[in-house]
Each structure stands twice: as structure tokens, then as C-alpha cells.
C-alpha positions as MATLAB code, in Angstrom:
seq = 'MTSRYIVVGPESANAAREVADELAVILTEGGTFTRFSALEGITPSEAALTPTTALAATLEAIRTADTDTVLIDGVTALDARTCDPIGWNLDLAASAQAQIVLVLDAEGASIDLLEEEIRVFAQRAAAAHATLAAVALPAALIEHVNADALLLPLPLSRAQVDALRALPEPTAVTPLAFQADLIDRARADRQRIVLPEPEDDRVLLAAAEVLRRGIAEIILLGDSQTVFARASELGIDLSAASVVSPSDPQLLEKYAAEFARLRAKKGVTLEQAREKIQDVSYFGTMMVHMGDADGMVSGAAHTTAHTIVPSFQIIKTAPGVSIVSSIFLMLMKDRVWAFGDCAVNPNPTPEQLADIAITSARTATQFGVAAKVAILSYSTGDSGSGPDVDAVIEATRIAREKAPELAIEGPIQFDAAVDAAVASKKLPDSSVAGHATVFVFPSLEAGNIGYKAVQRSSGAVAVGPVLQGLNKPVNDLSRGALVEDIVNTVALTAVQAQG';
ca = [
     -35.740  -15.344   13.131;
     -32.025  -15.337   14.860;
     -32.048  -12.729   18.439;
     -28.712  -11.528   18.019;
     -26.704   -9.873   21.074;
     -23.318   -7.812   21.803;
     -21.595   -8.017   25.277;
     -19.320   -4.511   25.012;
     -17.735   -3.726   28.159;
     -15.861    0.049   27.706;
     -14.435    0.225   30.886;
     -12.774   -3.714   31.437;
     -12.422   -5.929   28.852;
     -11.680   -8.533   31.405;
     -15.688   -7.808   32.623;
     -17.154   -8.082   29.293;
     -15.500  -11.765   28.750;
     -16.899  -12.979   31.536;
     -20.474  -11.980   31.282;
     -20.221  -13.340   27.234;
     -19.442  -16.231   28.793;
     -21.997  -16.967   31.442;
     -24.439  -16.104   29.027;
     -22.686  -18.351   26.351;
     -23.410  -21.187   29.020;
     -27.146  -20.219   28.776;
     -27.951  -19.044   25.423;
     -26.393  -22.985   23.939;
     -29.252  -24.393   26.357;
     -31.971  -22.372   24.243;
     -31.572  -23.910   20.637;
     -28.951  -23.697   18.108;
     -25.881  -20.900   19.295;
     -22.743  -19.231   17.048;
     -20.559  -16.808   19.124;
     -18.712  -14.432   17.012;
     -16.171  -11.811   17.579;
     -17.014   -8.177   16.201;
     -14.038   -8.467   13.969;
     -15.191  -11.385   12.568;
     -13.231  -12.300    9.424;
     -11.248   -8.775    9.727;
      -8.076   -7.449   11.044;
      -8.285   -4.270   13.527;
      -6.344   -2.577   10.833;
      -8.952   -3.566    8.256;
     -11.758   -1.844   10.760;
      -9.499    1.030   11.346;
      -8.701    1.680    7.610;
     -11.621    0.672    5.449;
     -14.486    0.725    8.045;
     -17.127    0.531    5.718;
     -16.392   -2.492    3.959;
     -14.791   -3.918    6.668;
     -18.081   -3.805    8.739;
     -20.266   -5.441    5.937;
     -17.511   -8.438    5.758;
     -17.622   -8.780    9.631;
     -21.802   -8.495    8.948;
     -22.268  -10.790    6.468;
     -20.217  -13.763    8.620;
     -22.513  -13.186   11.146;
     -25.618  -12.561    9.198;
     -25.126  -16.042    7.582;
     -25.223  -18.595   10.454;
     -28.208  -20.671   10.337;
     -28.421  -20.195   14.026;
     -31.290  -19.153   16.725;
     -29.137  -17.365   18.803;
     -25.638  -14.982   17.767;
     -23.465  -13.595   20.756;
     -20.999  -10.958   19.690;
     -17.802  -10.239   21.662;
     -17.604   -6.499   21.403;
     -14.298   -4.799   20.268;
     -12.378   -3.524   23.030;
      -9.180   -0.749   23.501;
      -6.944   -3.622   23.392;
      -8.513   -5.550   20.459;
      -7.819   -2.619   18.413;
      -6.139    0.106   19.118;
      -5.897    2.122   15.847;
      -9.663    2.385   15.752;
     -12.964    3.444   18.031;
     -14.247    0.073   19.707;
     -17.211    1.984   21.114;
     -18.366    3.363   17.820;
     -17.199   -0.154   15.657;
     -19.386   -1.910   18.022;
     -22.462    0.553   18.107;
     -22.123    0.520   14.096;
     -22.342   -3.674   14.461;
     -25.106   -3.799   16.540;
     -27.110   -0.804   14.241;
     -26.225   -3.103   11.255;
     -26.917   -6.654   12.734;
     -30.021   -5.726   15.053;
     -28.128   -6.960   18.046;
     -29.400   -6.302   21.589;
     -26.273   -4.368   23.300;
     -25.429   -6.213   27.094;
     -22.966   -2.765   28.452;
     -21.074   -4.335   30.983;
     -19.809   -1.911   33.851;
     -17.295   -2.786   36.296;
     -18.290   -0.205   38.632;
     -15.541   -1.108   41.043;
     -15.105    2.873   43.436;
     -17.696    4.298   41.392;
     -20.629    6.633   42.441;
     -23.810    5.686   41.713;
     -24.111    9.110   40.357;
     -21.156    8.558   38.193;
     -22.790    5.085   37.026;
     -25.775    6.402   35.812;
     -24.065    9.214   33.599;
     -21.791    6.700   32.369;
     -25.247    4.514   31.063;
     -27.082    7.974   29.988;
     -24.320    9.102   27.700;
     -23.835    5.163   26.171;
     -27.534    5.299   25.378;
     -27.259    8.586   24.055;
     -24.791    7.485   21.444;
     -25.687    3.972   21.105;
     -29.126    5.983   20.070;
     -26.910    8.206   17.409;
     -26.156    5.210   15.869;
     -30.027    3.945   16.113;
     -28.499    0.782   18.009;
     -30.670   -0.624   21.223;
     -29.279   -0.426   24.813;
     -31.176   -3.597   26.192;
     -29.645   -4.284   29.475;
     -26.549   -3.305   31.547;
     -24.618   -5.778   33.718;
     -23.876   -4.796   37.078;
     -22.886   -6.030   40.196;
     -25.466   -7.606   42.247;
     -24.745   -5.208   45.434;
     -25.643   -1.853   43.129;
     -28.894   -3.103   41.101;
     -31.339   -1.667   43.326;
     -29.549    1.664   43.454;
     -29.174    2.619   39.727;
     -31.835    3.798   37.887;
     -31.678    3.226   33.736;
     -33.947    3.079   30.852;
     -32.360   -0.419   30.321;
     -32.897   -3.820   31.976;
     -30.466   -4.234   34.608;
     -28.561   -7.627   35.058;
     -27.245   -8.495   38.543;
     -23.939  -10.231   38.158;
     -23.429  -13.403   38.335;
     -26.299  -14.201   35.557;
     -29.200  -16.524   36.092;
     -31.274  -18.611   33.457;
     -34.250  -15.688   34.475;
     -32.351  -12.734   34.040;
     -31.053  -14.022   30.386;
     -34.751  -14.924   29.765;
     -35.982  -11.490   30.633;
     -33.547  -10.366   27.727;
     -34.646  -12.949   25.336;
     -37.969  -11.186   26.196;
     -37.529   -7.869   25.069;
     -38.451   -6.779   21.976;
     -35.968   -7.205   18.602;
     -34.137   -3.907   17.265;
     -36.270   -2.650   14.102;
     -33.709    0.250   12.747;
     -32.895   -0.620    9.188;
     -29.278    0.629    8.452;
     -27.788    0.944    4.330;
     -25.427   -2.310    5.014;
     -28.495   -4.246    7.119;
     -30.867   -3.310    3.637;
     -28.275   -4.742    1.481;
     -27.462   -7.521    4.028;
     -31.021   -8.667    4.036;
     -31.032   -7.844    0.076;
     -28.953  -10.044   -0.746;
     -29.882  -13.238    1.964;
     -33.210  -12.693   -0.056;
     -31.922  -13.005   -3.327;
     -29.563  -16.231   -1.751;
     -33.044  -17.582   -0.798;
     -33.766  -18.505   -4.550;
     -31.088  -18.258   -6.944;
     -31.964  -16.717  -10.227;
     -30.171  -16.286  -13.470;
     -29.294  -12.623  -14.181;
     -27.401  -11.429  -17.852;
     -24.864   -9.167  -17.770;
     -24.110   -7.802  -21.873;
     -21.553   -5.859  -20.969;
     -18.321   -8.126  -19.617;
     -16.151   -5.505  -21.770;
     -16.099   -3.663  -18.545;
     -13.777   -4.692  -15.888;
     -16.049   -3.334  -13.253;
     -19.166   -5.755  -14.773;
     -16.879   -8.770  -14.412;
     -15.495   -7.815  -10.942;
     -18.991   -7.540  -10.170;
     -19.994  -10.421  -11.864;
     -17.246  -12.466   -9.712;
     -18.476  -11.163   -6.445;
     -21.729  -12.028   -6.876;
     -20.892  -16.052   -7.631;
     -18.319  -15.824   -5.036;
     -21.152  -14.593   -2.218;
     -23.835  -17.047   -4.224;
     -26.280  -13.966   -4.393;
     -27.254  -15.137   -8.171;
     -26.325  -17.149  -11.592;
     -24.908  -15.046  -13.858;
     -24.623  -15.234  -17.539;
     -21.777  -13.286  -19.600;
     -22.938  -12.467  -23.024;
     -19.643  -11.885  -25.207;
     -16.861  -14.137  -26.328;
     -15.653  -16.790  -24.098;
     -11.648  -16.590  -24.473;
     -11.887  -13.025  -24.053;
     -14.134  -13.055  -21.276;
     -11.908  -15.926  -19.247;
      -8.460  -14.356  -20.297;
      -9.695  -11.234  -19.325;
     -10.979  -12.329  -15.924;
      -7.355  -14.252  -15.706;
      -5.481  -10.524  -15.490;
      -7.957   -9.296  -13.096;
      -7.021  -12.177  -10.629;
     -11.212  -13.647  -10.125;
     -12.354  -16.586  -10.671;
     -15.253  -16.827  -13.401;
     -15.594  -20.303  -13.597;
     -19.210  -20.638  -12.521;
     -20.358  -18.438  -14.797;
     -22.098  -19.096  -18.360;
     -20.954  -17.224  -20.895;
     -23.205  -17.188  -24.186;
     -22.305  -15.570  -27.603;
     -24.151  -13.069  -28.903;
     -23.384  -14.395  -32.404;
     -24.556  -17.975  -31.582;
     -26.427  -18.929  -35.146;
     -28.964  -21.128  -33.014;
     -29.934  -18.284  -30.783;
     -29.646  -15.456  -32.762;
     -32.046  -17.579  -35.070;
     -34.993  -18.225  -32.120;
     -34.521  -14.802  -30.819;
     -35.075  -12.667  -33.972;
     -38.365  -15.382  -34.515;
     -39.989  -14.140  -31.608;
     -38.559  -10.602  -32.403;
     -40.357  -10.612  -35.777;
     -43.626  -11.752  -34.230;
     -43.507   -9.840  -31.450;
     -42.964   -6.982  -33.979;
     -44.813   -7.951  -37.158;
     -47.965   -5.023  -36.325;
     -45.163   -2.376  -36.406;
     -43.463   -4.100  -39.708;
     -40.463   -5.472  -38.561;
     -39.184   -8.378  -40.964;
     -37.218  -11.673  -40.151;
     -34.191  -10.077  -41.210;
     -34.820   -6.587  -39.561;
     -35.254   -8.657  -36.324;
     -31.974  -10.890  -37.379;
     -29.842   -7.495  -37.349;
     -31.750   -5.765  -34.099;
     -31.113   -8.700  -32.304;
     -27.413   -8.796  -32.567;
     -27.429   -6.017  -30.480;
     -26.757   -7.218  -26.718;
     -29.464   -5.096  -25.264;
     -31.877   -6.780  -27.602;
     -30.361  -10.436  -27.153;
     -30.080  -10.090  -23.202;
     -33.148   -8.559  -23.142;
     -34.751  -11.441  -25.482;
     -33.340  -14.402  -23.316;
     -34.995  -12.975  -20.135;
     -38.350  -12.849  -22.600;
     -37.716  -16.439  -24.008;
     -36.759  -17.829  -20.180;
     -33.641  -18.226  -20.618;
     -32.557  -15.762  -17.957;
     -34.608  -14.784  -15.290;
     -33.475  -10.972  -14.948;
     -30.545   -8.654  -16.801;
     -28.631   -6.029  -15.692;
     -26.975   -3.228  -18.057;
     -26.093    0.766  -18.415;
     -22.382    0.244  -17.497;
     -21.525    1.140  -20.518;
     -24.586    2.138  -22.622;
     -27.348    4.420  -22.266;
     -30.489    4.204  -20.319;
     -32.436    4.141  -23.109;
     -30.149    1.072  -25.208;
     -30.861   -0.687  -22.068;
     -34.240   -0.032  -21.157;
     -36.498    0.639  -24.929;
     -35.709   -3.485  -25.918;
     -37.756   -3.873  -22.787;
     -40.647   -1.895  -23.689;
     -41.104   -3.649  -27.138;
     -40.619   -7.104  -25.755;
     -40.951   -8.133  -22.220;
     -44.105   -5.320  -22.208;
     -45.958   -4.745  -18.949;
     -47.205   -7.398  -16.071;
     -51.000   -7.703  -16.283;
     -53.027   -5.321  -15.146;
     -50.303   -2.687  -14.996;
     -50.567    0.379  -17.603;
     -46.982    1.987  -17.063;
     -43.362    1.144  -16.968;
     -42.332    3.009  -13.957;
     -39.742    3.254  -11.321;
     -38.454    3.290   -7.457;
     -35.802    4.588   -5.800;
     -34.679    2.372   -2.541;
     -33.404    5.671   -0.346;
     -30.923    3.790    2.461;
     -31.465    6.637    5.476;
     -29.862    6.135    8.659;
     -32.025    3.547   10.077;
     -35.229    3.280    7.721;
     -35.858    2.720    4.209;
     -37.997    4.969    1.582;
     -39.219    4.129   -1.986;
     -39.480    7.311   -3.874;
     -41.110    6.742   -7.598;
     -41.207    7.624  -10.106;
     -38.076    9.444  -10.657;
     -36.324    8.458  -13.463;
     -38.639    7.208  -16.310;
     -42.530    9.063  -16.177;
     -42.042   13.215  -17.224;
     -45.773   14.056  -16.255;
     -48.004   10.713  -15.612;
     -51.570   11.321  -16.072;
     -54.008   10.506  -12.909;
     -54.436    7.037  -14.288;
     -50.767    6.399  -14.659;
     -50.146    8.397  -11.351;
     -52.460    5.477   -9.573;
     -50.637    2.990  -11.591;
     -47.453    4.164  -10.423;
     -48.259    4.293   -6.542;
     -49.757    0.698   -6.318;
     -46.773   -0.715   -8.161;
     -44.262    1.300   -6.094;
     -46.008   -0.090   -3.181;
     -45.506   -3.871   -4.145;
     -42.144   -3.248   -5.275;
     -41.163   -1.503   -1.493;
     -42.992   -4.912   -0.178;
     -40.887   -7.339   -2.392;
     -38.119   -5.574   -0.484;
     -39.294   -6.013    3.221;
     -40.636   -2.150    3.070;
     -43.907   -1.869    5.269;
     -46.185    0.252    2.261;
     -47.609    3.261    3.594;
     -48.011    5.228    0.393;
     -48.230    8.896    0.172;
     -49.008   10.825   -3.172;
     -46.801   14.013   -3.058;
     -48.331   17.638   -3.531;
     -48.216   21.011   -2.830;
     -51.408   20.309   -0.229;
     -52.658   18.419    2.294;
     -55.910   17.336    1.836;
     -58.332   20.143    1.464;
     -55.838   23.054    2.049;
     -55.008   23.779   -1.378;
     -56.679   23.657   -4.578;
     -55.499   23.986   -8.939;
     -55.483   21.522  -11.811;
     -52.131   19.837   -9.971;
     -53.864   19.206   -6.601;
     -56.661   17.421   -8.658;
     -55.167   15.053  -10.522;
     -53.016   13.818   -7.126;
     -56.630   13.936   -5.439;
     -58.158   11.704   -8.988;
     -54.504    9.956   -8.890;
     -55.609    8.513   -4.857;
     -59.037    7.724   -5.904;
     -58.125    5.747   -8.517;
     -55.682    3.992   -6.279;
     -57.836    3.362   -3.832;
     -60.321    1.751   -5.944;
     -57.885   -0.517   -7.936;
     -55.886   -1.320   -4.559;
     -58.309   -1.146   -1.532;
     -55.991   -3.515    0.834;
     -53.079   -0.091    0.202;
     -52.600    2.497    3.036;
     -52.699    5.468    0.269;
     -52.915    8.929    1.062;
     -52.917   11.712   -1.094;
     -52.704   14.528   -1.814;
     -50.155   15.075    1.097;
     -47.067   17.562    1.564;
     -43.422   16.410    2.556;
     -43.852   17.102    6.054;
     -47.113   15.824    6.971;
     -46.587   12.831    5.561;
     -42.865   12.016    7.510;
     -43.137   14.035   10.555;
     -46.133   12.889   13.523;
     -46.189   16.284   14.671;
     -46.827   18.329   11.559;
     -49.497   15.075   10.506;
     -51.854   15.190   13.759;
     -52.124   18.649   12.570;
     -52.956   18.649    9.080;
     -54.410   15.123    9.072;
     -54.686   13.834   12.006;
     -57.143   10.987   11.064;
     -54.868    9.583    8.809;
     -52.802    5.892    9.168;
     -50.348    7.309    7.121;
     -49.707   10.573    7.492;
     -46.558   11.070    9.758;
     -45.816    7.247    8.890;
     -45.341    6.985    4.949;
     -42.730    4.960    3.792;
     -43.258    4.846    0.037;
     -43.236    8.539   -1.832;
     -44.997    8.775   -5.115;
     -44.046   12.432   -6.808;
     -46.642   14.277   -9.292;
     -44.085   14.555  -12.118;
     -40.365   13.059  -13.088;
     -39.365   16.684  -12.096;
     -40.759   16.552   -8.616;
     -39.074   12.803   -8.102;
     -35.962   13.123   -9.991;
     -35.410   17.264   -7.381;
     -36.898   14.874   -4.648;
     -34.597   11.960   -4.501;
     -31.060   13.918   -5.291;
     -32.102   16.492   -2.360;
     -32.163   13.911    0.089;
     -29.816   11.886   -1.215;
     -27.500   15.015   -0.876;
     -28.530   16.469    2.213;
     -29.125   13.346    4.147;
     -26.132   11.135    3.353;
     -29.116    8.635    2.325;
     -27.811    5.805    0.106;
     -30.132    5.887   -2.987;
     -30.570    2.192   -4.679;
     -31.839    2.055   -8.345;
     -33.794    3.533  -10.154;
     -35.602   -0.235  -10.131;
     -37.987   -0.656  -12.925;
     -41.094   -1.942  -11.938;
     -44.220   -3.089  -14.144;
     -42.187   -4.988  -16.939;
     -43.467   -8.768  -16.608;
     -40.017   -9.958  -16.111;
     -37.213   -7.703  -14.070;
     -34.782   -5.795  -16.567;
     -32.855   -2.773  -15.055;
     -30.205   -0.103  -15.418;
     -26.925    0.544  -14.188;
     -25.193    4.098  -14.088;
     -22.575    4.885  -16.216;
     -20.459    5.539  -12.763;
     -21.721    2.690  -11.226;
     -19.152    0.855   -8.494;
     -18.791   -2.678   -8.572;
     -20.670   -2.523   -5.293;
     -23.617   -1.310   -7.071;
     -23.706   -3.739   -9.789;
     -23.900   -6.413   -6.874;
     -26.813   -4.621   -5.341;
     -28.399   -4.176   -8.617;
     -28.185   -7.607   -9.713;
     -29.305   -8.758   -6.055;
     -32.629   -6.482   -6.407;
     -33.272   -7.842   -9.672;
     -32.739  -11.406   -8.593;
     -34.945  -10.537   -6.006;
     -37.941   -9.296   -8.441;
     -37.682  -12.148  -10.552;
     -38.384  -14.224   -7.135;
     -42.110  -13.025   -7.906;
];
């Protein structure tokens, strides 16, 4: 695991640079080491005018370093007069999960003023979900200053750096950190993802971005001359993409024969299968089923039903799973939650709800979320009654029986699931209450309302819906999807395909 440190000096750029130089000398002796600028790969103007995009670019440059230790030189007021350097450094530290080393010149400052400065900086760091690990001060002041951070006397010695290294790594997961981790997971074992809608420019732009960043292999369904001509007009490079014609006679015949076999009990003839397979959603789904692709992403230009119905007919559910469902990955400011099922099943039975809970936990785990499952209700424990509560009680019993290794609680109200203070009163002996990360709603109505309420009121980024329970991954896009949304969905589909 890579350790990351960012050295910031609000008062003195020179003092911060001197400390970073000292730190670099010692860190280079402890394994592989790379040093970056907090504006790596971007300009100060980009940081000011397009901060989200610019921060993502810098974060990717830093995270792709294959090294034991990363040292980042924080932005100073002189580096970036047009943006907020402290805010930039804190946002980068939070998303890079980097320890902050604050350097204070302290010349002429009173102890009270120094302590106040440290306290204010720490509060601002906490608000940004960044970690102030250490404060570097002249050695003569160290014994007089109180702070909730490691105090490093200047000049630095090896013992002090060892103490810094021994501190626990930051654990907050910002939306940018999650997305960067998602890309890293996809890159680690590149999968073949088929995109059946190359007539949509957003799909082509996303495909080019996926290929440029090495996230996945891309298969586009369409006429190669048309695809590459449009790519040229858009100024993008799709030379590494495979373009497969959905009219290819050999593939059409192979896929039609298999589809007719799969749907024989429904009375589908080979001739009917040939006609059905000419639909790009069916053609792409057959590619996945037959092993010619590892996953499919569609929906930018088609309805949800058009995208996912073929997967129900062709790919079907994974062994031991009775129902296809969905989750949204809710990227909160400092953590990731999973909400299911918010997109597929209107009124699941207790047995289906139990399967949704188990599958949601396993999907969340795939994306690095430590699963603690709350099956939600308007009742916590035995505080309420009624058929809806009884259904959740039964679902919880079945889920625990089928997956005893999972931490599952239900019925439980949302506040008791996320608030430790509420949980201590309502379910004091629960390992899930107050710490839930996977939330299973009792109906589609509740789930859809719930995820949108959280998304709109908290500013959370909702990634999904992620279909789960299929033998192989197929995911649906919103028809209003942005290029970034398509890139993220390709990445998560690739991670699902890794198994």
C-alpha cells in the first residue's frame, strides 16, 4: 500500500519547501519514492476554472505512481493566485488519502496565536474530511505548543519521520477517491466491455476516454467506417477499439442458434431468433453470454427495458440467486453507501428481499465497501408491528440463515442504522446499528424515494443503478448520462466481470 504525505505552508512557501526537501531525503531511504506537485499535470488556471476536472486529473497522476511513498508539495498562494490554495490542498489530501504536514514559520508569533492557527486549520481540514497528521515548528517552540497532531521539531530527524510513518492511514473515502479506486480496480484486470450505441457521441467520447486511461477493452457495435469517421470528426482516438458489425453473418447465425436453444421452451424458432438477434441489445447481450465480451453497458439511447430484458432472457441469474436486483453506490462526502433495490423490483417477497440483501452485500464488497447490512423498515427491532414489519423480520431471518457470515440487521429504521447515538438507545447490542453501509429498502417505492432524497439533500453522487444477480454483468445508463457517467459505468461493469 502506498503512503502519501502532502506538505503545506500557508504562511511561508519557502519554509514548506525546505521541510519537504528534508522529508524527501529521509523518505527516499525507505523504499521506492515519488514526489509530485499538488498541481501535477494541470495549470493554476485549470485549478481555478474547472476545479473538479482538474483535481481528478491531478489525483489520477498521483495515484498511478507505482511506489511505496508519495510526497506532494502543496500549492501556495504564489503558485495559484486565482484559486484557494488551502482549499485545493485539503481537497487533494482528502481524495488522495494523504497525511497533511502543516509547516508554520512561527517567527514573531505568540504561542496562543500558533495554537489558534493550528486549531483553525485542523477544523478546516476536518470539514474537508482531510487528516492533519503533523505540524512542523521550530524546535524551541515544540514543548510550549499543545495540538491534536504530531509535533515535529525542525530540522527533521529520522526518528520524527518514523513517528509520522507510524500514524494510522486516513480512511475517509471521497467521491473522487472512490472513482479513482474504481478505475484502479478495473485497470488491474482489463475486461472486454461491449457498447452497442456508437451512434451516440457521448458513447464514443467515453470509449475514447476508457481506452486512453487503460480502464477496459472496448467493443463497439456498428459499421466500422461510420464509427471511425465520426471519431475523426470528434477528434478522438478509437484505434484500439474493436468494431463489430451486428450484421456479421457468422455471428448472427451463431447467436441466433444459441438464442433459439435458450428460448425453445417459449416456442422461439430459429427464424424468429435470427430476427431478434439483429437488435443491438440482444446482439450485445449474446456476445456477453457466448464469451465474446465480458460485460455490456447500454441505455444512453435506449430504454431501461430495452437494455435489461435481453439479459433476463439470455444471461439469467447466477447460481443461488433467485432474483435480479440493483444497487446505487452513494458516494457521500467521506464514505460510500450502497442502496438496494431502487430500480428493478416493485414489491419483493421476504425471500426475494433476503436475496437482495445478500447480493447487495457481496456487490458492495466487490467495490471495496465493508458490508454491514441494514434491512430497513419503519420499525427498529420489536418497536413496531404489522405485515410490512413482519415481512422484513422474515427477510432478515432468511438472509441470516443463507449467509451467516454477513453482518445483517433488520428491521431497523434509517436513523438507527446510521447514527451511533440513536443506535445505542434502540439496538445497543447490534454490530450493524449505527454503522450500516448497505441499506436494503423494503420496496422499490421506498428505495427510489430514499436514494433520490439522499442524493439531492446531501449532494451525494449516485452511481448506478448497478444490476446484480446476473451470471454476467450488464448495466443500464440513464438516457441523460454524461460522458463521465458512462466511463464510471464501464469501469464498474469491468470490476463486476472480474468476479
